[in-house]
RODO-2510 file (C-alpha; in nm, 4 decimals, decimal comma):
residues 310
     n   res          X          Y          Z
     1     x     0,8519    -1,2523    -1,3011
     2     x     1,1500    -1,1541    -1,1040
     3     x     1,1518    -0,8231    -0,9347
     4     x     1,3439    -0,7022    -0,6557
     5     x     1,5160    -0,9786    -0,6243
     6     x     1,2557    -1,1827    -0,5631
     7     x     1,0229    -1,4478    -0,7625
     8     x     0,6778    -1,3082    -0,7519
     9     x     0,4260    -1,5760    -0,9282
    10     x     0,2095    -1,3044    -0,9874
    11     x     0,1473    -0,9054    -0,9847
    12     x    -0,1277    -0,9590    -0,7235
    13     x    -0,1181    -0,8701    -0,3505
    14     x    -0,3223    -0,7530    -0,0892
    15     x    -0,2610    -0,3736     0,0833
    16     x    -0,1281    -0,2948     0,4329
    17     x    -0,4684    -0,2660     0,6497
    18     x    -0,7129    -0,4896     0,4093
    19     x    -0,6219    -0,8389     0,5439
    20     x    -0,4317    -0,8026     0,9251
    21     x    -0,1273    -1,0234     0,8939
    22     x    -0,2604    -1,2712     0,6550
    23     x    -0,4089    -1,5409     0,9276
    24     x    -0,7234    -1,3080     0,9394
    25     x    -0,8184    -1,4756     0,6308
    26     x    -0,6589    -1,8040     0,6230
    27     x    -0,9960    -1,9936     0,5955
    28     x    -1,1313    -1,7223     0,3465
    29     x    -0,8791    -1,7930     0,0654
    30     x    -0,5536    -1,9024    -0,0336
    31     x    -0,2838    -1,6297     0,0292
    32     x    -0,0452    -1,8416    -0,1375
    33     x    -0,1996    -1,8621    -0,4122
    34     x    -0,1397    -1,4563    -0,4354
    35     x     0,1691    -1,2616    -0,5498
    36     x     0,2018    -1,1303    -0,1761
    37     x     0,0623    -0,9175     0,1002
    38     x     0,1275    -0,6512     0,2788
    39     x     0,0848    -0,6490     0,7135
    40     x    -0,1289    -0,4756     0,9051
    41     x     0,0767    -0,1068     0,9973
    42     x     0,2787    -0,1943     1,2934
    43     x     0,4007     0,0741     1,5652
    44     x     0,5933     0,0559     1,8808
    45     x     0,3234     0,0519     2,1103
    46     x     0,0121    -0,1768     2,1426
    47     x    -0,2859     0,0812     1,9787
    48     x    -0,5852     0,0224     2,0327
    49     x    -0,7792     0,2666     1,7087
    50     x    -0,9709     0,5832     1,6748
    51     x    -1,3483     0,5553     1,8240
    52     x    -1,6100     0,3820     1,6306
    53     x    -1,7749     0,3735     1,3767
    54     x    -1,4309     0,3860     1,1819
    55     x    -1,5263     0,2568     0,8400
    56     x    -1,8504     0,4208     0,6426
    57     x    -1,9192     0,3298     0,2320
    58     x    -2,0739     0,6432     0,0241
    59     x    -2,1188     0,5402    -0,3308
    60     x    -1,7476     0,6033    -0,4970
    61     x    -1,5911     0,3603    -0,2506
    62     x    -1,5249     0,3796     0,1257
    63     x    -1,3740     0,6339     0,4199
    64     x    -1,1966     0,4807     0,6909
    65     x    -1,0371     0,6003     1,0368
    66     x    -0,9197     0,2395     1,1719
    67     x    -0,6452     0,5103     1,3533
    68     x    -0,3817     0,2115     1,2772
    69     x    -0,4936     0,0004     1,5836
    70     x    -0,2565    -0,3305     1,6548
    71     x    -0,0744    -0,5657     1,9217
    72     x     0,2609    -0,3164     1,9001
    73     x     0,5903    -0,3994     1,7319
    74     x     0,6250    -0,6430     2,0332
    75     x     0,3053    -0,8118     2,0547
    76     x     0,3152    -0,8760     1,6703
    77     x     0,6722    -1,0288     1,7030
    78     x     0,5303    -1,2645     1,9493
    79     x     0,2051    -1,3236     1,8421
    80     x     0,2170    -1,2435     1,4487
    81     x     0,5149    -1,2698     1,2219
    82     x     0,5732    -1,6032     1,4017
    83     x     0,2414    -1,7462     1,1831
    84     x     0,3807    -1,5666     0,8729
    85     x     0,7142    -1,7757     0,9205
    86     x     0,5148    -2,1210     0,9597
    87     x     0,2490    -2,0913     0,7061
    88     x     0,3497    -1,8254     0,3786
    89     x     0,6075    -2,0722     0,1368
    90     x     0,5000    -1,8737    -0,1413
    91     x     0,3474    -1,5088    -0,1335
    92     x     0,6136    -1,2197    -0,0796
    93     x     0,5297    -1,0770     0,2570
    94     x     0,5817    -0,7114     0,3357
    95     x     0,5757    -0,5861     0,6621
    96     x     0,4351    -0,2427     0,7064
    97     x     0,5691    -0,0073     0,9987
    98     x     0,4579     0,3286     1,0913
    99     x     0,5687     0,6181     1,3766
   100     x     0,5091     0,9485     1,5074
   101     x     0,8251     1,0246     1,4580
   102     x     1,1555     0,9723     1,2587
   103     x     1,3154     0,7527     1,5715
   104     x     1,0318     0,5788     1,5755
   105     x     1,0404     0,4330     1,2263
   106     x     1,4069     0,4077     1,2716
   107     x     1,2878     0,1740     1,6117
   108     x     1,0864    -0,0291     1,4734
   109     x     1,3242    -0,1673     1,1514
   110     x     1,6295    -0,2105     1,4579
   111     x     1,3529    -0,4401     1,5923
   112     x     1,1850    -0,6389     1,3196
   113     x     1,4906    -0,6726     1,1698
   114     x     1,5541    -1,0113     1,2258
   115     x     1,2735    -1,1364     1,2239
   116     x     1,1823    -1,4153     1,0000
   117     x     0,8623    -1,4390     0,6953
   118     x     0,9206    -1,1605     0,5446
   119     x     1,0956    -1,0344     0,2249
   120     x     1,1197    -0,6135     0,3441
   121     x     0,9549    -0,3211     0,5225
   122     x     0,7111    -0,1125     0,3716
   123     x     0,7486     0,2814     0,5438
   124     x     0,3912     0,3941     0,6113
   125     x     0,4946     0,7572     0,5432
   126     x     0,1004     0,8849     0,3922
   127     x    -0,1175     0,7845     0,6585
   128     x    -0,4378     1,0163     0,6719
   129     x    -0,5224     0,9148     0,9974
   130     x    -0,2378     0,8881     1,2185
   131     x    -0,1730     1,2462     1,4545
   132     x     0,1464     1,3635     1,3657
   133     x     0,1651     1,7807     1,3322
   134     x    -0,2278     1,8302     1,3361
   135     x    -0,3138     1,5047     1,0712
   136     x    -0,0667     1,5821     0,8461
   137     x     0,1969     1,2614     0,6848
   138     x     0,5947     1,2697     0,6904
   139     x     0,5057     1,2067     0,3033
   140     x     0,4389     1,5718     0,2565
   141     x     0,7525     1,6718     0,3739
   142     x     1,0177     1,5658     0,1620
   143     x     1,3046     1,5694     0,4179
   144     x     1,0933     1,3757     0,6659
   145     x     1,0552     1,1202     0,3850
   146     x     1,4636     1,1413     0,2894
   147     x     1,5701     1,0926     0,6709
   148     x     1,3169     0,8165     0,7579
   149     x     1,4072     0,6309     0,4472
   150     x     1,8277     0,6710     0,5046
   151     x     1,7978     0,6256     0,8560
   152     x     1,6033     0,2942     0,7346
   153     x     1,8459     0,1706     0,4683
   154     x     2,1729     0,1900     0,6670
   155     x     1,9370    -0,0562     0,9257
   156     x     1,8778    -0,3264     0,7367
   157     x     1,9611    -0,4550     0,3714
   158     x     1,5860    -0,5735     0,3222
   159     x     1,3403    -0,4143     0,0617
   160     x     1,2629    -0,1040     0,1137
   161     x     0,9152    -0,0078     0,0183
   162     x     0,8148     0,3928     0,0631
   163     x     0,4598     0,4666     0,0738
   164     x     0,3876     0,7889    -0,0635
   165     x     0,0724     1,0001    -0,0923
   166     x    -0,1820     1,1155    -0,3738
   167     x    -0,2102     1,5209    -0,2523
   168     x     0,1844     1,5824    -0,2645
   169     x     0,1670     1,8753    -0,4361
   170     x     0,5339     1,7670    -0,5609
   171     x     0,5375     1,3663    -0,5587
   172     x     0,7938     1,3807    -0,8883
   173     x     1,0389     1,5441    -0,5783
   174     x     0,9157     1,3440    -0,2899
   175     x     0,9702     1,0169    -0,5218
   176     x     1,3214     1,1354    -0,5744
   177     x     1,3709     1,2703    -0,2380
   178     x     1,2799     0,8809    -0,1098
   179     x     1,4717     0,6854    -0,4677
   180     x     1,8035     0,9387    -0,3635
   181     x     1,8223     0,8155     0,0126
   182     x     1,7436     0,3847    -0,0647
   183     x     1,4357     0,3407    -0,1185
   184     x     1,3969     0,0016    -0,3664
   185     x     1,0376     0,0478    -0,4620
   186     x     0,7007     0,2788    -0,4208
   187     x     0,4282     0,2163    -0,3385
   188     x     0,1328     0,5005    -0,5063
   189     x    -0,0771     0,5838    -0,3426
   190     x    -0,2633     0,6207    -0,0060
   191     x    -0,5874     0,6778     0,1272
   192     x    -0,7277     1,0587     0,0575
   193     x    -0,7811     1,2586     0,3055
   194     x    -1,1656     1,3302     0,3565
   195     x    -1,4711     1,3538     0,5534
   196     x    -1,8652     1,2190     0,5191
   197     x    -2,1629     1,4495     0,7060
   198     x    -2,4820     1,2887     0,7941
   199     x    -2,7883     1,4977     0,5891
   200     x    -3,0192     1,5208     0,8461
   201     x    -2,7638     1,6004     1,1550
   202     x    -2,4445     1,7511     1,0077
   203     x    -2,2438     1,5365     1,2284
   204     x    -1,9905     1,3421     1,0968
   205     x    -2,0114     0,9501     1,0077
   206     x    -1,7347     0,8220     1,1508
   207     x    -1,5831     0,8572     1,4842
   208     x    -1,2755     1,0569     1,4173
   209     x    -1,3985     1,3063     1,2271
   210     x    -1,2394     1,2660     0,9068
   211     x    -1,1162     0,9602     0,7437
   212     x    -0,9330     0,8137     0,4613
   213     x    -1,1172     0,7684     0,1231
   214     x    -1,0075     0,4700    -0,1045
   215     x    -1,2210     0,2437    -0,3486
   216     x    -1,2888     0,3231    -0,7271
   217     x    -1,2564     0,6477    -0,6753
   218     x    -0,8911     0,7160    -0,5919
   219     x    -0,7895     0,4893    -0,8800
   220     x    -0,7692     0,8367    -1,1356
   221     x    -0,5213     0,9584    -0,7972
   222     x    -0,3216     0,6678    -0,8097
   223     x    -0,2985     0,6224    -1,1706
   224     x    -0,1912     0,9574    -1,1944
   225     x     0,0547     0,9695    -0,9052
   226     x     0,2146     0,6088    -1,0631
   227     x     0,2386     0,8124    -1,4122
   228     x     0,3942     1,1056    -1,2601
   229     x     0,7061     0,8795    -1,0619
   230     x     0,7051     0,6592    -1,3395
   231     x     0,8323     1,0016    -1,5409
   232     x     1,1423     1,0377    -1,2768
   233     x     1,2349     0,7081    -1,1587
   234     x     1,2479     0,3788    -1,2765
   235     x     1,2588     0,2006    -0,9561
   236     x     0,9383    -0,0848    -0,9388
   237     x     0,6016     0,0415    -0,8071
   238     x     0,3359    -0,1140    -0,7144
   239     x     0,0066     0,0483    -0,7779
   240     x    -0,2696     0,1038    -0,5003
   241     x    -0,5702     0,2320    -0,5535
   242     x    -0,9400     0,1281    -0,6543
   243     x    -0,8200    -0,1787    -0,7844
   244     x    -1,1310    -0,4206    -0,8690
   245     x    -1,1035    -0,6325    -1,1594
   246     x    -0,8500    -0,7061    -1,4995
   247     x    -0,8513    -0,3698    -1,6192
   248     x    -0,7880    -0,1681    -1,3595
   249     x    -0,4742    -0,3718    -1,2506
   250     x    -0,3734    -0,3606    -1,6651
   251     x    -0,4326     0,0881    -1,6024
   252     x    -0,1583     0,0662    -1,3570
   253     x     0,0320    -0,1484    -1,5522
   254     x     0,0222     0,0116    -1,8739
   255     x     0,1125     0,3330    -1,6006
   256     x     0,4199     0,1873    -1,4898
   257     x     0,3532    -0,0316    -1,1955
   258     x     0,4730    -0,3732    -1,1875
   259     x     0,2883    -0,4819    -0,9570
   260     x    -0,0777    -0,3629    -0,7915
   261     x    -0,2687    -0,4136    -0,4210
   262     x    -0,6213    -0,4639    -0,3651
   263     x    -0,7022    -0,2818    -0,0586
   264     x    -1,1164    -0,1580    -0,0716
   265     x    -1,2148    -0,4764    -0,2991
   266     x    -1,1537    -0,6747    -0,0386
   267     x    -1,3871    -0,6091     0,1795
   268     x    -1,6418    -0,5594    -0,0772
   269     x    -1,5420    -0,9319    -0,1844
   270     x    -1,2863    -1,0932     0,0062
   271     x    -1,1684    -1,3596    -0,2644
   272     x    -1,1309    -1,0398    -0,5401
   273     x    -0,7422    -1,0893    -0,4801
   274     x    -0,7406    -1,4620    -0,6345
   275     x    -0,9840    -1,3489    -0,8872
   276     x    -0,8425    -1,1220    -0,9877
   277     x    -0,5056    -1,3420    -1,0967
   278     x    -0,7405    -1,5797    -1,2561
   279     x    -0,8898    -1,2270    -1,4145
   280     x    -0,6084    -1,1769    -1,5363
   281     x    -0,4845    -1,4751    -1,6898
   282     x    -0,8216    -1,4942    -1,8869
   283     x    -0,7650    -1,1256    -2,0011
   284     x    -0,4232    -1,1940    -2,1652
   285     x    -0,5368    -1,4551    -2,3298
   286     x    -0,8271    -1,2526    -2,4696
   287     x    -0,5864    -0,9875    -2,5874
   288     x    -0,3082    -1,1917    -2,6623
   289     x    -0,0443    -1,0389    -2,3981
   290     x     0,1519    -1,3426    -2,2921
   291     x     0,2891    -1,2238    -1,9970
   292     x     0,2086    -0,9348    -1,7297
   293     x     0,5692    -0,7771    -1,7778
   294     x     0,4558    -0,6755    -2,1776
   295     x     0,1960    -0,4549    -1,9889
   296     x     0,4309    -0,2476    -1,7637
   297     x     0,4876     0,0884    -1,8930
   298     x     0,3382     0,0364    -2,2351
   299     x     0,1114     0,3209    -2,2207
   300     x     0,3648     0,6301    -2,4125
   301     x     0,0928     0,8263    -2,3407
   302     x     0,1440     0,8865    -2,0144
   303     x     0,1456     1,2908    -1,9084
   304     x     0,3099     1,3176    -1,5778
   305     x     0,1080     1,6799    -1,5287
   306     x    -0,2347     1,5558    -1,5854
   307     x    -0,2900     1,1790    -1,5527
   308     x    -0,2622     0,8582    -1,7597
   309     x    -0,4847     0,8942    -2,0752
   310     x    -0,6268     0,5945    -2,3089
***
């Protein structure tokens, strides 16, 4: 499918933070069989991440507080991005960037824009694990969103996808600000903030205390966010949150997402993404749907205020 000036061989991508920089999964699945993937978020400085334990499970999914552990921009340029440029041929790659300040986002774009191997950037504006103003992400400050996106737009001609938050009380308004400032696409959504407590001790199960909730429990929020955004903009949307099988991906398409990303599913089953590619082909044949594009936005009963209904 032709989207954002690129030919995506299928709509399935791996979400940021779930596949490292690609090389980490090269012996597990064929990355070039996917539509693409998003790298781990890159920050200006190297980050070692939050204290262990960083991941815990519950009946509805997973809670994580990785803390954006990454080699920093210089380490990524030296050790990570060259592998992508040498080895990835068909899958489309987005580089995720994250910063503590507006200026850090702009500096990252300036430093990375001349590198090879990727088509654009995903702006991680909504990570609940990042420390800024007591943990409040940029995505909950529309002025900051606009300032970051506008500055990044001025520094690159590459694709910019703004990754927004599911707990934004005015997501449609933030979507408008991001698009008006120059975002080419939207990634909806990031994890929801949450905490799990040990019943015996009352202590948090994660070393950092709170974390980001993902998995099947996130899917209703993700679908609602995609529906809300589709009601106010026609830019491409990358739907993410609780995608585990073909029916989940199709639900995102019907809500208005042109592409989908897998996250927690990859932790549960490392080959989940390639299984989904094949599963979507079977689903299409079984239901007489010749193309993925025919599904996108097909749900006419999407209600931005209350969710997406079957």
